[in-house]
C-alpha positions in Angstrom: 1.8 7.3 -31.4 1.7 7.4 -27.6 1.3 4.2 -25.4 1.4 3.9 -21.7 2.0 0.4 -20.2 1.1 0.3 -16.5 0.9 -2.1 -13.6 3.8 -4.4 -14.8 4.8 -7.4 -12.8 8.5 -8.0 -12.3 10.5 -6.4 -15.1 14.0 -7.7 -16.2 15.2 -4.5 -17.9 18.8 -5.6 -18.8 19.8 -2.0 -19.0 23.6 -1.9 -19.6 25.9 0.0 -21.9 28.2 -3.0 -22.3 27.7 -6.7 -22.8 27.2 -8.5 -19.5 29.8 -11.1 -18.5 30.5 -13.3 -15.5 28.0 -13.6 -12.6 24.9 -11.5 -13.2 22.7 -10.6 -10.3 19.0 -10.4 -10.7 18.8 -7.4 -8.3 21.0 -5.3 -10.6 18.8 -5.7 -13.7 15.2 -6.1 -12.5 12.4 -3.8 -11.2 9.9 -4.8 -8.7 6.2 -4.9 -9.6 4.3 -1.7 -10.2 6.5 0.1 -12.8 5.2 1.5 -16.1 6.6 2.4 -19.4 5.7 5.4 -21.6 6.3 5.0 -25.3 6.1 7.7 -28.0 7.1 7.4 -31.6 8.5 3.9 -31.1 10.9 5.0 -28.4 10.8 4.3 -24.6 10.6 7.8 -23.2 9.9 7.2 -19.5 10.1 4.4 -17.0 8.7 5.2 -13.5 6.0 4.1 -11.1 2.6 3.5 -12.8 0.9 6.0 -10.6 3.3 8.7 -11.6 3.1 8.0 -15.3 -0.7 7.9 -15.2 -0.7 11.4 -13.8 1.7 12.7 -16.5 0.5 10.9 -19.6 -3.3 10.5 -19.1 -3.9 11.2 -22.8 -1.8 8.3 -24.1 -3.3 4.9 -25.0 -3.2 3.0 -21.7 -2.6 -0.7 -21.6 -3.0 -2.3 -18.1 -0.6 -5.2 -17.8 -2.4 -6.5 -14.7 0.7 -7.6 -13.0 2.2 -9.5 -16.0 6.0 -9.6 -16.2 8.1 -7.8 -18.8 11.4 -8.5 -20.5 13.2 -6.9 -23.5 12.5 -7.9 -27.1 14.8 -10.9 -27.9 17.5 -10.7 -30.5 18.4 -13.7 -32.6 21.8 -13.1 -34.1 22.4 -16.3 -36.1 19.7 -17.6 -38.5 19.6 -19.1 -41.9 16.2 -17.6 -42.7 15.8 -18.0 -46.5 15.8 -21.5 -47.9 13.4 -24.1 -49.4 13.1 -27.9 -49.2 12.9 -30.5 -46.5 15.7 -32.6 -45.1 13.8 -34.4 -42.4 14.9 -37.8 -43.7 18.4 -37.0 -42.6 17.6 -37.7 -39.0 17.6 -41.5 -39.6 21.0 -41.2 -41.4 22.4 -39.5 -38.3 20.9 -42.1 -36.0 22.7 -44.7 -38.2 26.0 -43.1 -37.5 26.4 -41.0 -40.7 28.6 -37.9 -40.2 27.7 -34.4 -41.5 30.2 -34.9 -44.3 28.9 -38.4 -45.2 25.3 -37.0 -45.4 26.5 -34.3 -47.8 28.1 -37.0 -50.0 24.8 -39.0 -49.9 23.0 -36.1 -51.5 21.8 -34.5 -48.3 23.2 -31.6 -46.4 23.7 -28.1 -47.7 23.7 -29.2 -51.4 20.2 -30.6 -51.1 18.9 -27.3 -49.7 20.8 -25.3 -52.4 19.1 -27.3 -55.1 15.6 -26.9 -53.6 16.2 -23.2 -53.0 17.5 -22.5 -56.5 14.3 -24.1 -57.9 12.0 -22.1 -55.7 10.5 -18.8 -56.9 11.3 -15.5 -55.3 7.7 -15.2 -54.1 7.8 -18.6 -52.4 11.1 -17.9 -50.7 9.7 -14.5 -49.5 6.6 -16.2 -48.1 8.7 -18.8 -46.3 10.8 -16.0 -44.8 7.7 -14.1 -43.7 6.2 -17.2 -42.1 9.4 -17.9 -40.2 9.6 -14.2 -39.0 6.0 -14.5 -37.7 7.0 -17.7 -35.8 10.0 -15.9 -34.3 7.9 -12.9 -33.3 5.4 -15.2 -31.6 8.3 -16.4 -29.5 9.4 -12.9 -28.6 12.1 -12.1 -31.2 12.1 -8.5 -32.3 15.3 -8.5 -34.3 17.1 -11.2 -36.4 20.3 -11.6 -38.2 19.6 -13.4 -41.5 22.2 -15.1 -43.7 22.3 -16.0 -47.3 24.3 -19.2 -48.1 21.9 -21.5 -49.9 22.7 -20.2 -53.4 26.5 -20.8 -53.8 26.8 -18.7 -56.9 26.9 -15.0 -57.5 23.5 -14.8 -59.1 21.8 -17.0 -56.4 23.5 -15.4 -53.4 22.4 -11.9 -54.6 18.9 -13.2 -55.1 18.7 -14.5 -51.6 19.9 -11.2 -50.2 17.4 -9.4 -52.3 14.5 -11.6 -51.1 15.5 -11.1 -47.5 15.7 -7.4 -48.1 12.2 -7.3 -49.6 10.7 -8.6 -46.3 12.8 -6.4 -44.1 11.4 -3.4 -42.2 7.8 -4.6 -42.6 5.3 -3.4 -40.0 4.6 -5.9 -37.3 7.7 -7.9 -38.0 11.1 -8.3 -36.5 13.8 -6.2 -38.2 16.5 -8.0 -40.1 20.3 -7.6 -40.2 21.5 -9.2 -43.4 24.7 -11.2 -43.8 26.3 -12.6 -46.9 27.4 -16.3 -46.5 28.5 -17.2 -50.0 31.3 -19.2 -48.3 28.8 -21.7 -46.8 29.9 -24.7 -48.8 31.2 -25.4 -52.3 29.3 -26.0 -55.5 29.5 -29.6 -56.7 31.3 -28.7 -59.9 34.1 -26.7 -58.2 36.9 -27.2 -55.7 37.1 -25.1 -52.6 40.2 -23.4 -54.1 38.3 -22.5 -57.3 35.2 -21.4 -55.4 37.2 -19.2 -53.0 38.8 -17.4 -56.0 35.4 -16.9 -57.5 34.0 -15.6 -54.2 36.8 -13.0 -53.9 37.0 -11.9 -57.5 33.3 -12.0 -58.5 30.8 -12.7 -55.8 32.1 -10.3 -53.1 32.3 -7.3 -55.5 28.8 -8.0 -56.6 27.5 -8.1 -53.0 29.2 -4.8 -52.3 27.7 -3.3 -55.4 24.2 -4.6 -54.4 24.6 -2.8 -51.1 22.2 -5.0 -49.0 24.5 -7.1 -46.8 26.0 -5.5 -43.7 28.3 -8.4 -42.8 30.2 -11.3 -44.3 30.4 -14.8 -42.9 32.4 -18.0 -43.7 31.9 -21.6 -42.7 35.5 -22.2 -41.4 35.7 -25.9 -40.6 38.0 -28.8 -41.6 36.5 -30.3 -44.8 34.9 -26.9 -45.7 36.8 -23.6 -46.0 40.3 -23.8 -44.6 41.9 -21.2 -42.2 43.7 -19.6 -45.1 40.7 -19.5 -47.4 38.6 -18.1 -44.6 41.2 -15.4 -43.8 41.4 -14.4 -47.5 37.6 -14.0 -47.8 37.1 -12.2 -44.6 40.1 -9.9 -45.0 38.9 -8.8 -48.4 35.4 -8.4 -47.1 36.6 -6.1 -44.4 38.6 -4.1 -46.9 35.4 -3.5 -48.9 33.5 -2.3 -45.8 31.7 -5.4 -44.5 31.5 -6.3 -40.8 32.9 -9.8 -40.0 31.2 -12.9 -38.6 32.5 -16.5 -38.7 31.3 -20.1 -38.1 34.1 -22.0 -36.3 34.9 -25.3 -34.5 31.4 -26.8 -34.8 32.6 -30.4 -35.2 36.2 -30.2 -34.0 38.8 -27.7 -32.9 40.0 -26.7 -36.4 41.9 -23.5 -35.4 39.0 -21.2 -36.1 39.3 -19.6 -32.7 42.8 -18.2 -33.4 41.7 -16.9 -36.8 38.7 -15.2 -35.2 41.0 -13.7 -32.6 43.6 -12.5 -35.2 41.0 -10.9 -37.4 39.0 -9.5 -34.4 35.7 -10.5 -36.0 32.6 -9.3 -34.3 31.3 -12.7 -33.4 32.7 -16.3 -33.8 29.7 -18.6 -33.8 29.3 -22.3 -32.8 32.7 -22.3 -31.2 31.8 -25.7 -29.7 35.2 -27.2 -29.5 37.4 -24.1 -29.4 40.3 -24.6 -27.0 40.6 -22.5 -23.9 43.6 -20.6 -25.0 41.9 -19.5 -28.2 38.8 -18.5 -26.2 41.0 -16.3 -24.0 42.6 -14.7 -27.0 39.2 -14.1 -28.5 38.1 -12.3 -25.4 41.2 -10.2 -25.3 40.4 -9.1 -28.9 36.8 -8.3 -28.1 35.4 -11.2 -30.1 32.0 -12.4 -29.0 31.4 -16.1 -28.8 28.1 -16.9 -30.3 26.8 -20.2 -28.8 24.0 -22.1 -30.6 22.6 -24.5 -28.1 19.8 -25.9 -30.3 22.4 -27.3 -32.7 23.9 -29.8 -30.3 20.4 -30.5 -29.1 19.3 -31.3 -32.7 22.5 -33.3 -33.4 22.4 -35.2 -30.1 25.9 -34.1 -29.1 27.3 -32.6 -25.9 26.8 -29.0 -25.1 29.7 -26.4 -25.3 31.3 -25.0 -22.1 29.0 -22.2 -21.2 30.2 -22.1 -17.6 33.8 -21.7 -18.8 32.9 -18.4 -20.4 31.1 -17.3 -17.2 34.0 -18.2 -14.9 36.4 -16.4 -17.1 34.3 -13.3 -17.7 34.2 -13.8 -21.4 31.6 -12.2 -23.7 29.1 -14.6 -25.2 25.6 -14.7 -26.7 23.1 -17.3 -27.8 21.0 -17.7 -31.0 18.8 -20.3 -32.6 20.9 -21.2 -35.7 17.6 -21.8 -37.5 18.4 -23.9 -40.5 17.1 -27.1 -42.3 18.6 -29.3 -39.6 17.8 -27.1 -36.6 14.3 -25.9 -37.1 13.5 -23.8 -34.1 13.0 -20.1 -34.0 12.2 -20.0 -30.3 14.8 -18.3 -28.2 12.9 -19.2 -25.0 13.3 -22.8 -26.0 17.0 -22.3 -26.7 17.3 -20.6 -23.3 15.5 -23.4 -21.5 18.4 -25.7 -22.7 20.8 -23.4 -20.9 18.7 -23.1 -17.7 17.1 -26.5 -17.4 20.0 -28.6 -18.8 23.2 -26.6 -18.2 22.6 -24.9 -14.9 22.8 -21.4 -16.3 20.7 -18.8 -14.4 17.6 -17.2 -16.2 19.1 -13.7 -16.0 22.4 -14.9 -17.6 20.4 -16.6 -20.4 18.4 -13.5 -20.9 21.5 -11.3 -21.2 22.8 -13.7 -23.8 20.0 -13.0 -26.2 19.2 -9.4 -25.4 21.9 -6.9 -24.4 24.8 -9.1 -25.4 23.3 -9.9 -28.8 22.6 -6.3 -29.4 26.3 -5.7 -29.3 26.8 -7.9 -32.4 23.8 -6.8 -34.4 22.7 -3.2 -34.3 19.1 -2.1 -34.7 18.6 -0.4 -38.1 17.3 2.8 -36.4 20.7 3.2 -34.7 18.9 3.2 -31.3 19.7 0.9 -28.4 17.8 -2.3 -28.3 18.0 -5.5 -26.2 17.2 -3.6 -23.0 14.3 -1.6 -21.5 15.7 1.8 -20.8 14.8 5.4 -21.7 15.9 6.3 -25.2 15.8 2.7 -26.5 13.7 1.4 -29.3 10.4 0.1 -27.8 10.9 -3.6 -28.3 9.7 -5.7 -25.3 7.7 -8.8 -24.3 4.7 -9.3 -22.0 4.7 -12.7 -20.3 1.9 -15.0 -19.3 3.2 -14.8 -15.7 3.9 -12.3 -13.0 7.5 -13.6 -12.8 10.0 -12.7 -15.5 11.9 -16.0 -15.0 8.9 -17.7 -16.7 10.3 -16.6 -20.1 12.7 -19.6 -20.3 10.7 -22.2 -18.4 8.0 -23.1 -20.9 9.9 -24.8 -23.8 6.8 -26.3 -25.4 4.9 -23.1 -25.9 5.5 -19.4 -26.2 5.6 -17.7 -22.8 4.4 -14.4 -24.2 0.9 -12.9 -24.4 2.1 -9.8 -26.4 5.2 -8.4 -28.0 5.9 -4.7 -28.7 7.9 -4.1 -31.9 9.1 -0.6 -32.7 6.4 0.8 -30.3 3.5 -1.2 -31.7 1.9 -3.8 -29.4 1.0 -7.1 -31.0 -1.2 -9.4 -29.0 -0.6 -13.1 -29.6 
């Protein structure tokens, strides 16, 4: 139950009580080589020089890091974890100029995944989820938000939440924060108006009764759920005790930023084309902007204005958006997009998927995560380098040799 990590290389601890915004200096959030970390009962108890800790905790299990760098466990706050099927053929349709809406009408898109998911057994879906969690862990993720959304009926959405819950809190796995996304799209036999009424009158009460989901989410986009429908679903969800998340402005500025601001949701994700006034209002109302850089990478589109958020001191995070069209669970890869293609510093990218993400998705223990500080849950990563910056500069492979999850070291 006691572990002592000694002789660390550089350590990006990211210790902050608030999300980090604006210009972040390496010197404020990094330790020089030679520090150690004492862990007991899954919690970081002491951070000090290795020599000092070796004298105090000689009876602990000692792991010599031999100069390898350390960063916090990564937090992925936007994933579509549980689904079945394969939509790889859609890439050619995109290359031929088909839009997201046209692909849906051709039998692809969310409807295709819904059909495949509904045909899969619970056991198969659970194994898919576990396999994906192992991949995420291999790439340093210690906590994940996971959405339903590929059921689109009361029975199916409850099933997806139950499957996700069955693989949550397993030893040697990232912890999950579960979100109900019944309002992901519309069943083929219903209008959005009809489905919205069903969501509010039937599906939402059933989700509340089930007691698994912590948050509600809506795909608010022109052609999907309107501003008014999204507001109705989210308002009733909040009234029944759910935290609020929202997909907005992925394909165009559809007014989702103003709704996110008005409702003061926890995080407004995608936010690719949100106008600057709405971004400013979101910031004033403490709404996090959840950027998903792998999505425009997968779609071949331009990247959102990360630097605009930096220059205006707005709160933002990054996540993978793992889904059938964006099949990465590597936050180091997503961060390499920021650093190597968008001129964002490694420390800023790290803040965006650690301390900032922790602000939108709490650890189930109630303890701090997303930073290496005394009293936090012991989630951290050991790099294959003496320099912590290497965490986001190896996009083809995992940069980690080991990951500690809830105090247990897992060697990759």
